[in-house]
mmCIF file of the C-alpha atoms, coordinates in Angstrom:
data_MODEL
# 
_entry.id   MODEL 
# 
loop_
_atom_site.group_PDB 
_atom_site.id 
_atom_site.type_symbol 
_atom_site.label_atom_id 
_atom_site.label_alt_id 
_atom_site.label_comp_id 
_atom_site.label_asym_id 
_atom_site.label_entity_id 
_atom_site.label_seq_id 
_atom_site.pdbx_PDB_ins_code 
_atom_site.Cartn_x 
_atom_site.Cartn_y 
_atom_site.Cartn_z 
_atom_site.occupancy 
_atom_site.B_iso_or_equiv 
_atom_site.pdbx_formal_charge 
_atom_site.auth_seq_id 
_atom_site.auth_comp_id 
_atom_site.auth_asym_id 
_atom_site.auth_atom_id 
_atom_site.pdbx_PDB_model_num 
ATOM 1  C CA . MET A 1 1  ? 115.567 89.743 122.347 1.00 0.00 ? 1  MET A CA 1 
ATOM 2  C CA . ASN A 1 2  ? 113.857 86.370 121.924 1.00 0.00 ? 2  ASN A CA 1 
ATOM 3  C CA . GLU A 1 3  ? 115.746 83.970 124.234 1.00 0.00 ? 3  GLU A CA 1 
ATOM 4  C CA . GLY A 1 4  ? 114.712 80.983 122.063 1.00 0.00 ? 4  GLY A CA 1 
ATOM 5  C CA . ASN A 1 5  ? 116.600 82.400 119.081 1.00 0.00 ? 5  ASN A CA 1 
ATOM 6  C CA . ALA A 1 6  ? 120.367 82.199 119.693 1.00 0.00 ? 6  ALA A CA 1 
ATOM 7  C CA . TRP A 1 7  ? 121.180 84.020 116.455 1.00 0.00 ? 7  TRP A CA 1 
ATOM 8  C CA . ARG A 1 8  ? 120.236 87.567 115.485 1.00 0.00 ? 8  ARG A CA 1 
ATOM 9  C CA . ASN A 1 9  ? 120.965 89.599 112.418 1.00 0.00 ? 9  ASN A CA 1 
ATOM 10 C CA . ASP A 1 10 ? 122.582 92.785 113.772 1.00 0.00 ? 10 ASP A CA 1 
ATOM 11 C CA . ASP A 1 11 ? 124.953 93.538 110.944 1.00 0.00 ? 11 ASP A CA 1 
ATOM 12 C CA . ALA A 1 12 ? 124.127 95.282 107.662 1.00 0.00 ? 12 ALA A CA 1 
ATOM 13 C CA . ARG A 1 13 ? 126.644 93.010 105.912 1.00 0.00 ? 13 ARG A CA 1 
ATOM 14 C CA . GLY A 1 14 ? 124.431 89.986 106.529 1.00 0.00 ? 14 GLY A CA 1 
ATOM 15 C CA . LEU A 1 15 ? 126.491 88.542 109.415 1.00 0.00 ? 15 LEU A CA 1 
ATOM 16 C CA . PHE A 1 16 ? 124.633 86.862 112.205 1.00 0.00 ? 16 PHE A CA 1 
ATOM 17 C CA . SER A 1 17 ? 125.757 87.138 115.796 1.00 0.00 ? 17 SER A CA 1 
ATOM 18 C CA . SER A 1 18 ? 125.318 84.268 118.140 1.00 0.00 ? 18 SER A CA 1 
ATOM 19 C CA . SER A 1 19 ? 124.747 84.595 121.853 1.00 0.00 ? 19 SER A CA 1 
ATOM 20 C CA . ASP A 1 20 ? 128.463 83.916 122.469 1.00 0.00 ? 20 ASP A CA 1 
ATOM 21 C CA . GLY A 1 21 ? 129.483 86.809 120.186 1.00 0.00 ? 21 GLY A CA 1 
ATOM 22 C CA . THR A 1 22 ? 130.795 84.866 117.237 1.00 0.00 ? 22 THR A CA 1 
ATOM 23 C CA . LYS A 1 23 ? 129.737 85.958 113.765 1.00 0.00 ? 23 LYS A CA 1 
ATOM 24 C CA . GLU A 1 24 ? 128.678 83.701 110.916 1.00 0.00 ? 24 GLU A CA 1 
ATOM 25 C CA . PRO A 1 25 ? 127.826 84.731 107.335 1.00 0.00 ? 25 PRO A CA 1 
ATOM 26 C CA . HIS A 1 26 ? 124.274 84.361 106.203 1.00 0.00 ? 26 HIS A CA 1 
ATOM 27 C CA . VAL A 1 27 ? 124.299 81.925 103.318 1.00 0.00 ? 27 VAL A CA 1 
ATOM 28 C CA . LYS A 1 28 ? 121.516 81.866 100.749 1.00 0.00 ? 28 LYS A CA 1 
ATOM 29 C CA . ALA A 1 29 ? 121.615 79.947 97.486  1.00 0.00 ? 29 ALA A CA 1 
ATOM 30 C CA . SER A 1 30 ? 121.301 82.071 94.378  1.00 0.00 ? 30 SER A CA 1 
ATOM 31 C CA . LYS A 1 31 ? 118.174 81.775 92.250  1.00 0.00 ? 31 LYS A CA 1 
ATOM 32 C CA . ARG A 1 32 ? 120.195 79.980 89.525  1.00 0.00 ? 32 ARG A CA 1 
ATOM 33 C CA . LYS A 1 33 ? 121.552 77.501 92.038  1.00 0.00 ? 33 LYS A CA 1 
ATOM 34 C CA . ARG A 1 34 ? 118.122 76.799 93.551  1.00 0.00 ? 34 ARG A CA 1 
ATOM 35 C CA . ARG A 1 35 ? 116.702 76.278 90.042  1.00 0.00 ? 35 ARG A CA 1 
ATOM 36 C CA . ALA A 1 36 ? 119.523 73.897 89.153  1.00 0.00 ? 36 ALA A CA 1 
ATOM 37 C CA . LEU A 1 37 ? 118.947 71.894 92.323  1.00 0.00 ? 37 LEU A CA 1 
ATOM 38 C CA . PHE A 1 38 ? 115.244 71.747 91.611  1.00 0.00 ? 38 PHE A CA 1 
ATOM 39 C CA . GLU A 1 39 ? 115.766 70.583 88.037  1.00 0.00 ? 39 GLU A CA 1 
ATOM 40 C CA . ALA A 1 40 ? 118.445 68.068 89.060  1.00 0.00 ? 40 ALA A CA 1 
ATOM 41 C CA . SER A 1 41 ? 115.899 66.312 91.249  1.00 0.00 ? 41 SER A CA 1 
ATOM 42 C CA . ARG A 1 42 ? 113.375 66.053 88.395  1.00 0.00 ? 42 ARG A CA 1 
ATOM 43 C CA . THR A 1 43 ? 112.621 63.220 86.040  1.00 0.00 ? 43 THR A CA 1 
ATOM 44 C CA . ILE A 1 44 ? 111.325 63.433 82.480  1.00 0.00 ? 44 ILE A CA 1 
ATOM 45 C CA . ASP A 1 45 ? 108.073 61.712 81.629  1.00 0.00 ? 45 ASP A CA 1 
ATOM 46 C CA . LEU A 1 46 ? 108.079 60.956 77.883  1.00 0.00 ? 46 LEU A CA 1 
ATOM 47 C CA . ARG A 1 47 ? 104.327 60.351 77.992  1.00 0.00 ? 47 ARG A CA 1 
ATOM 48 C CA . ASP A 1 48 ? 103.736 64.050 78.836  1.00 0.00 ? 48 ASP A CA 1 
ATOM 49 C CA . ALA A 1 49 ? 103.917 66.080 75.653  1.00 0.00 ? 49 ALA A CA 1 
ATOM 50 C CA . ASP A 1 50 ? 104.427 69.344 77.581  1.00 0.00 ? 50 ASP A CA 1 
ATOM 51 C CA . GLN A 1 51 ? 107.420 67.911 79.431  1.00 0.00 ? 51 GLN A CA 1 
ATOM 52 C CA . VAL A 1 52 ? 108.912 66.563 76.223  1.00 0.00 ? 52 VAL A CA 1 
ATOM 53 C CA . ARG A 1 53 ? 108.592 69.989 74.593  1.00 0.00 ? 53 ARG A CA 1 
ATOM 54 C CA . TYR A 1 54 ? 109.991 71.773 77.641  1.00 0.00 ? 54 TYR A CA 1 
ATOM 55 C CA . TRP A 1 55 ? 112.999 69.517 78.185  1.00 0.00 ? 55 TRP A CA 1 
ATOM 56 C CA . ALA A 1 56 ? 113.817 69.243 74.477  1.00 0.00 ? 56 ALA A CA 1 
ATOM 57 C CA . LYS A 1 57 ? 113.873 73.043 74.224  1.00 0.00 ? 57 LYS A CA 1 
ATOM 58 C CA . ARG A 1 58 ? 115.788 73.321 77.549  1.00 0.00 ? 58 ARG A CA 1 
ATOM 59 C CA . PHE A 1 59 ? 118.495 70.972 76.341  1.00 0.00 ? 59 PHE A CA 1 
ATOM 60 C CA . GLY A 1 60 ? 118.531 72.260 72.765  1.00 0.00 ? 60 GLY A CA 1 
ATOM 61 C CA . ALA A 1 61 ? 117.604 68.869 71.382  1.00 0.00 ? 61 ALA A CA 1 
ATOM 62 C CA . SER A 1 62 ? 114.790 67.461 69.224  1.00 0.00 ? 62 SER A CA 1 
ATOM 63 C CA . PRO A 1 63 ? 112.077 65.445 70.925  1.00 0.00 ? 63 PRO A CA 1 
ATOM 64 C CA . GLN A 1 64 ? 113.500 62.310 69.186  1.00 0.00 ? 64 GLN A CA 1 
ATOM 65 C CA . GLU A 1 65 ? 116.987 62.990 70.600  1.00 0.00 ? 65 GLU A CA 1 
ATOM 66 C CA . LEU A 1 66 ? 115.487 63.572 74.035  1.00 0.00 ? 66 LEU A CA 1 
ATOM 67 C CA . ALA A 1 67 ? 113.594 60.300 73.836  1.00 0.00 ? 67 ALA A CA 1 
ATOM 68 C CA . GLU A 1 68 ? 116.754 58.385 72.782  1.00 0.00 ? 68 GLU A CA 1 
ATOM 69 C CA . ALA A 1 69 ? 118.728 59.909 75.637  1.00 0.00 ? 69 ALA A CA 1 
ATOM 70 C CA . VAL A 1 70 ? 116.004 58.964 78.203  1.00 0.00 ? 70 VAL A CA 1 
ATOM 71 C CA . ASP A 1 71 ? 115.917 55.424 76.755  1.00 0.00 ? 71 ASP A CA 1 
ATOM 72 C CA . LYS A 1 72 ? 119.694 55.174 77.085  1.00 0.00 ? 72 LYS A CA 1 
ATOM 73 C CA . VAL A 1 73 ? 120.327 56.716 80.560  1.00 0.00 ? 73 VAL A CA 1 
ATOM 74 C CA . GLY A 1 74 ? 116.959 56.901 82.238  1.00 0.00 ? 74 GLY A CA 1 
ATOM 75 C CA . PRO A 1 75 ? 114.612 59.783 83.047  1.00 0.00 ? 75 PRO A CA 1 
ATOM 76 C CA . ASN A 1 76 ? 116.793 61.747 85.471  1.00 0.00 ? 76 ASN A CA 1 
ATOM 77 C CA . THR A 1 77 ? 117.334 65.269 84.110  1.00 0.00 ? 77 THR A CA 1 
ATOM 78 C CA . THR A 1 78 ? 120.978 65.373 85.142  1.00 0.00 ? 78 THR A CA 1 
ATOM 79 C CA . ALA A 1 79 ? 121.787 62.082 83.441  1.00 0.00 ? 79 ALA A CA 1 
ATOM 80 C CA . VAL A 1 80 ? 119.915 63.225 80.301  1.00 0.00 ? 80 VAL A CA 1 
ATOM 81 C CA . ALA A 1 81 ? 121.729 66.559 80.325  1.00 0.00 ? 81 ALA A CA 1 
ATOM 82 C CA . LEU A 1 82 ? 125.084 64.767 80.505  1.00 0.00 ? 82 LEU A CA 1 
ATOM 83 C CA . GLN A 1 83 ? 124.079 62.400 77.720  1.00 0.00 ? 83 GLN A CA 1 
ATOM 84 C CA . LEU A 1 84 ? 123.065 65.316 75.506  1.00 0.00 ? 84 LEU A CA 1 
ATOM 85 C CA . SER A 1 85 ? 126.112 67.395 76.611  1.00 0.00 ? 85 SER A CA 1 
ATOM 86 C CA . ALA A 1 86 ? 123.682 70.192 77.617  1.00 0.00 ? 86 ALA A CA 1 
ATOM 87 C CA . PRO A 1 87 ? 124.138 72.448 80.594  1.00 0.00 ? 87 PRO A CA 1 
ATOM 88 C CA . LEU A 1 88 ? 121.458 72.059 83.290  1.00 0.00 ? 88 LEU A CA 1 
ATOM 89 C CA . SER A 1 89 ? 121.923 75.416 84.974  1.00 0.00 ? 89 SER A CA 1 
# 
């Protein structure tokens, strides 16, 4: 065993054992959760036609509605999603 690594995966259920014998669950974000976190950290650039098309389709809005929402609440995707009442995940 590598002495520098205090945790080892010795359980088929995904539990990790520490050197003192305690067990902790292995936590990994789902693909949907990772995607939502990624998109939440993004901003919308209205000068980029590809982004406008992508985000308008993503939120189920027209490019004009998207532009109005960005003008009102700023370019953060989470704020725009809330303004448009569209789910981000």
